[in-house]
MIDRENVO-612529 format. One record per residue (C-alpha): x, y, z; residue number from 1; residue in one letter. Coordinates in steps of 0.2 Angstrom, whole numbers, padded with zeros to 4 digits, always signed. Layout:
% MIDRENVO-612529
R   east  north     up    i  aa
R      X      Y      Z  NUM   A
...
% end
This chain:
% MIDRENVO-612529
R   east  north     up    i  aa
R  -0067  -0090  -0009    1   M
R  -0049  -0090  -0003    2   S
R  -0042  -0075  +0006    3   E
R  -0028  -0073  -0007    4   S
R  -0042  -0071  -0021    5   S
R  -0054  -0060  -0011    6   Y
R  -0064  -0048  -0022    7   S
R  -0078  -0037  -0015    8   P
R  -0095  -0038  -0023    9   P
R  -0099  -0026  -0036   10   I
R  -0112  -0016  -0026   11   H
R  -0098  -0013  -0012   12   Q
R  -0086  -0006  -0026   13   I
R  -0101  +0005  -0031   14   E
R  -0102  +0012  -0013   15   L
R  -0085  +0018  -0014   16   L
R  -0088  +0026  -0031   17   K
R  -0104  +0034  -0023   18   Q
R  -0093  +0042  -0009   19   L
R  -0081  +0049  -0021   20   I
R  -0095  +0056  -0032   21   E
R  -0104  +0064  -0016   22   T
R  -0088  +0073  -0011   23   V
R  -0085  +0079  -0029   24   H
R  -0103  +0086  -0028   25   R
R  -0100  +0095  -0012   26   L
R  -0085  +0103  -0020   27   R
R  -0092  +0107  -0037   28   A
R  -0101  +0124  -0041   29   P
R  -0118  +0124  -0033   30   G
R  -0111  +0112  -0019   31   G
R  -0108  +0116  -0001   32   C
R  -0101  +0133  +0002   33   P
R  -0091  +0127  +0017   34   W
R  -0084  +0112  +0008   35   D
R  -0080  +0123  -0007   36   R
R  -0070  +0135  +0004   37   A
R  -0059  +0123  +0012   38   Q
R  -0040  +0121  +0007   39   T
R  -0027  +0108  +0012   40   H
R  -0021  +0119  +0026   41   Q
R  -0038  +0123  +0033   42   S
R  -0042  +0105  +0034   43   L
R  -0026  +0101  +0043   44   R
R  -0034  +0102  +0060   45   Q
R  -0049  +0091  +0056   46   Y
R  -0037  +0077  +0049   47   L
R  -0028  +0077  +0066   48   I
R  -0045  +0078  +0076   49   E
R  -0053  +0064  +0066   50   E
R  -0037  +0053  +0069   51   A
R  -0038  +0056  +0087   52   Y
R  -0057  +0052  +0088   53   E
R  -0053  +0035  +0080   54   V
R  -0040  +0033  +0093   55   I
R  -0053  +0037  +0107   56   D
R  -0064  +0022  +0101   57   V
R  -0049  +0011  +0099   58   I
R  -0044  +0014  +0117   59   D
R  -0061  +0006  +0121   60   E
R  -0057  -0010  +0111   61   I
R  -0047  -0023  +0121   62   H
R  -0053  -0039  +0113   63   S
R  -0064  -0045  +0099   64   T
R  -0078  -0046  +0112   65   E
R  -0078  -0027  +0113   66   D
R  -0081  -0026  +0094   67   L
R  -0098  -0036  +0097   68   K
R  -0105  -0021  +0107   69   K
R  -0117  -0011  +0096   70   K
R  -0111  +0005  +0104   71   S
R  -0093  +0002  +0099   72   I
R  -0097  -0005  +0082   73   Q
R  -0107  +0011  +0078   74   G
R  -0094  +0023  +0085   75   A
R  -0079  +0014  +0076   76   F
R  -0088  +0013  +0059   77   R
R  -0093  +0032  +0060   78   E
R  -0076  +0038  +0066   79   E
R  -0067  +0028  +0053   80   L
R  -0079  +0035  +0040   81   G
R  -0075  +0053  +0046   82   D
R  -0056  +0049  +0044   83   L
R  -0059  +0042  +0027   84   L
R  -0068  +0058  +0022   85   M
R  -0053  +0068  +0025   86   Q
R  -0043  +0057  +0013   87   V
R  -0056  +0058  +0000   88   V
R  -0058  +0077  +0002   89   L
R  -0039  +0080  +0000   90   H
R  -0039  +0068  -0015   91   S
R  -0053  +0078  -0023   92   E
R  -0044  +0094  -0021   93   M
R  -0028  +0087  -0029   94   T
R  -0040  +0081  -0043   95   H
R  -0047  +0098  -0045   96   E
R  -0029  +0104  -0047   97   A
R  -0025  +0092  -0061   98   G
R  -0012  +0082  -0050   99   V
R  -0020  +0065  -0045  100   F
R  -0036  +0058  -0038  101   D
R  -0042  +0046  -0025  102   F
R  -0039  +0031  -0037  103   Y
R  -0021  +0035  -0039  104   E
R  -0019  +0037  -0021  105   V
R  -0026  +0019  -0019  106   A
R  -0015  +0013  -0033  107   K
R  +0001  +0020  -0025  108   T
R  -0003  +0012  -0009  109   L
R  -0007  -0004  -0017  110   N
R  +0010  -0004  -0026  111   E
R  +0019  +0000  -0010  112   K
R  +0011  -0014  +0000  113   L
R  +0015  -0027  -0013  114   I
R  +0033  -0020  -0015  115   R
R  +0037  -0020  +0003  116   R
R  +0029  -0037  +0006  117   H
R  +0040  -0048  -0004  118   P
R  +0038  -0062  +0009  119   H
R  +0019  -0062  +0004  120   V
R  +0019  -0057  -0015  121   F
R  +0037  -0063  -0019  122   G
R  +0049  -0077  -0015  123   E
R  +0056  -0070  +0001  124   V
R  +0052  -0081  +0017  125   K
R  +0046  -0073  +0033  126   A
R  +0039  -0085  +0047  127   D
R  +0038  -0073  +0061  128   S
R  +0033  -0055  +0066  129   V
R  +0051  -0050  +0068  130   E
R  +0057  -0057  +0051  131   S
R  +0042  -0049  +0042  132   A
R  +0046  -0032  +0050  133   F
R  +0064  -0034  +0045  134   Q
R  +0059  -0038  +0027  135   T
R  +0049  -0022  +0027  136   W
R  +0063  -0012  +0034  137   E
R  +0076  -0019  +0021  138   K
R  +0064  -0015  +0007  139   Q
R  +0062  +0003  +0013  140   K
R  +0081  +0005  +0014  141   A
R  +0083  -0001  -0004  142   K
R  +0070  +0012  -0009  143   E
R  +0080  +0026  +0000  144   K
R  +0097  +0020  -0006  145   A
R  +0094  +0029  -0022  146   S
R  +0091  +0046  -0014  147   N
R  +0107  +0055  -0009  148   P
R  +0097  +0066  +0003  149   Q
R  +0089  +0052  +0012  150   A
R  +0091  +0051  +0031  151   S
R  +0088  +0038  +0045  152   T
R  +0075  +0050  +0052  153   L
R  +0065  +0052  +0036  154   D
R  +0047  +0046  +0038  155   G
R  +0044  +0054  +0055  156   V
R  +0031  +0067  +0053  157   P
R  +0035  +0084  +0061  158   K
R  +0016  +0086  +0065  159   G
R  +0016  +0071  +0077  160   L
R  +0013  +0074  +0095  161   P
R  +0030  +0077  +0103  162   A
R  +0030  +0062  +0114  163   L
R  +0025  +0051  +0100  164   Q
R  +0038  +0059  +0088  165   R
R  +0052  +0057  +0101  166   A
R  +0048  +0038  +0102  167   G
R  +0049  +0036  +0083  168   R
R  +0065  +0046  +0082  169   V
R  +0073  +0035  +0096  170   I
R  +0066  +0019  +0087  171   E
R  +0075  +0024  +0071  172   K
R  +0092  +0029  +0078  173   V
R  +0092  +0013  +0089  174   T
R  +0090  +0002  +0073  175   K
R  +0107  +0009  +0066  176   V
R  +0116  +0007  +0083  177   G
R  +0114  +0024  +0091  178   F
R  +0109  +0018  +0108  179   Q
R  +0115  +0013  +0125  180   W
R  +0121  -0005  +0128  181   E
R  +0111  -0007  +0144  182   D
R  +0099  +0003  +0156  183   M
R  +0113  +0010  +0167  184   Q
R  +0117  +0024  +0154  185   G
R  +0099  +0030  +0151  186   P
R  +0095  +0030  +0170  187   L
R  +0111  +0039  +0174  188   A
R  +0106  +0051  +0160  189   K
R  +0089  +0054  +0168  190   V
R  +0098  +0059  +0185  191   D
R  +0110  +0070  +0175  192   E
R  +0096  +0079  +0166  193   E
R  +0085  +0081  +0181  194   L
R  +0099  +0089  +0191  195   A
R  +0102  +0101  +0176  196   E
R  +0084  +0106  +0176  197   L
R  +0083  +0109  +0195  198   K
R  +0098  +0121  +0193  199   T
R  +0090  +0131  +0179  200   E
R  +0073  +0131  +0189  201   I
R  +0082  +0138  +0204  202   Q
R  +0091  +0152  +0193  203   A
R  +0074  +0157  +0185  204   L
R  +0065  +0158  +0202  205   E
R  +0078  +0171  +0207  206   K
R  +0075  +0181  +0191  207   D
R  +0058  +0176  +0184  208   P
R  +0058  +0189  +0170  209   Q
R  +0074  +0184  +0163  210   N
R  +0069  +0176  +0146  211   E
R  +0086  +0169  +0143  212   S
R  +0085  +0159  +0159  213   L
R  +0068  +0153  +0154  214   R
R  +0074  +0147  +0137  215   K
R  +0088  +0137  +0146  216   K
R  +0075  +0130  +0158  217   M
R  +0064  +0125  +0144  218   E
R  +0079  +0117  +0135  219   G
R  +0083  +0106  +0150  220   E
R  +0065  +0101  +0153  221   L
R  +0065  +0095  +0135  222   G
R  +0081  +0086  +0137  223   D
R  +0073  +0077  +0152  224   L
R  +0057  +0072  +0143  225   L
R  +0067  +0065  +0129  226   F
R  +0078  +0055  +0140  227   T
R  +0063  +0048  +0149  228   I
R  +0055  +0044  +0132  229   C
R  +0071  +0034  +0128  230   N
R  +0069  +0024  +0145  231   V
R  +0051  +0021  +0140  232   G
R  +0057  +0014  +0123  233   Y
R  +0070  +0003  +0130  234   L
R  +0058  -0004  +0142  235   M
R  +0045  -0007  +0128  236   K
R  +0033  +0006  +0135  237   A
R  +0025  +0019  +0124  238   S
R  +0028  +0037  +0133  239   P
R  +0012  +0043  +0123  240   E
R  +0001  +0029  +0130  241   D
R  +0009  +0030  +0147  242   A
R  +0005  +0048  +0148  243   L
R  -0013  +0045  +0141  244   R
R  -0016  +0032  +0155  245   G
R  -0010  +0045  +0168  246   T
R  -0021  +0058  +0161  247   L
R  -0036  +0046  +0161  248   A
R  -0033  +0042  +0180  249   R
R  -0030  +0060  +0184  250   F
R  -0046  +0066  +0176  251   E
R  -0056  +0052  +0184  252   N
R  -0049  +0056  +0201  253   R
R  -0052  +0075  +0199  254   F
R  -0070  +0072  +0193  255   R
R  -0072  +0062  +0209  256   Y
R  -0065  +0077  +0219  257   V
R  -0078  +0089  +0210  258   E
R  -0092  +0077  +0213  259   K
R  -0088  +0076  +0232  260   Q
R  -0087  +0095  +0233  261   L
R  -0103  +0097  +0223  262   K
R  -0112  +0086  +0236  263   S
R  -0107  +0099  +0249  264   Q
R  -0113  +0114  +0238  265   G
R  -0095  +0119  +0234  266   K
R  -0084  +0121  +0219  267   L
R  -0065  +0117  +0218  268   P
R  -0061  +0136  +0217  269   S
R  -0071  +0138  +0234  270   E
R  -0061  +0124  +0243  271   S
R  -0044  +0122  +0251  272   T
R  -0030  +0112  +0244  273   L
R  -0032  +0101  +0260  274   E
R  -0050  +0097  +0256  275   E
R  -0047  +0093  +0238  276   M
R  -0032  +0082  +0243  277   D
R  -0043  +0072  +0255  278   Q
R  -0055  +0067  +0241  279   Y
R  -0041  +0064  +0229  280   W
R  -0033  +0051  +0241  281   N
R  -0051  +0044  +0243  282   E
R  -0051  +0042  +0224  283   A
R  -0034  +0033  +0224  284   K
R  -0040  +0021  +0238  285   I
R  -0056  +0017  +0228  286   K
R  -0046  +0014  +0212  287   E
R  -0034  +0002  +0221  288   K
R  -0049  -0008  +0228  289   K
R  -0057  -0008  +0211  290   G
R  -0072  +0002  +0216  291   K
R  -0080  +0014  +0204  292   P
R  -0078  +0032  +0207  293   L
% end
């Protein structure tokens, strides 16, 4: 069977129907009290959490060899299922409201994929990743052209983590030419924003109860973070991934500090900063030598 004519076996289609029916049963009278009590808003946090649990597994996958590990296979399958559950559950709620159901969600997605891939389903040619991406963007632009309220910034969810959202905003405005021509501008902007932040910090330290000064300091901190995100974008480095990497290293090192202190019968709160710094530096040295902490 060729890839272009793939059709899943009937029993696999039935599995999807069974899932939808199970969720319907959970929400129906006599079903699960917890599931029946949920709303789109009450499930918001779970949708976000499930997405990040999928990301936690993805962070463990660096090659197809990793996917052969039973532990990763099981975790990936389960977390993707939990995320799918959220989609099915929200679709069940809209079905109850007489709006649309899961099958209409699937239909809408399928139509969009075909419409935005004319280089696959039409006559347009795309022989590289970049040309395929440009085709997708051109099709999106055509769809937006008929909407007088459309903006370049449409499609960036407000609920995204701030660093990730900053990256998407920067990406979108860059595509329409709103960007520095070289790295001199962004790097000079970092220095400028850092100097402004220092000024506001010094003012706030003299009057720590002044909420107006605190707001100004927060504004300058935000400006600096956004500017750094722009530098990351131009250098093809994800600020979100970079910070996640830093957090992982920080957590590993601090756990090492805790472990060393615990071996002496002490807690971090019972230790001096000098003691903790000593073990922190030990952890950094071990990391550089590739030794486990």
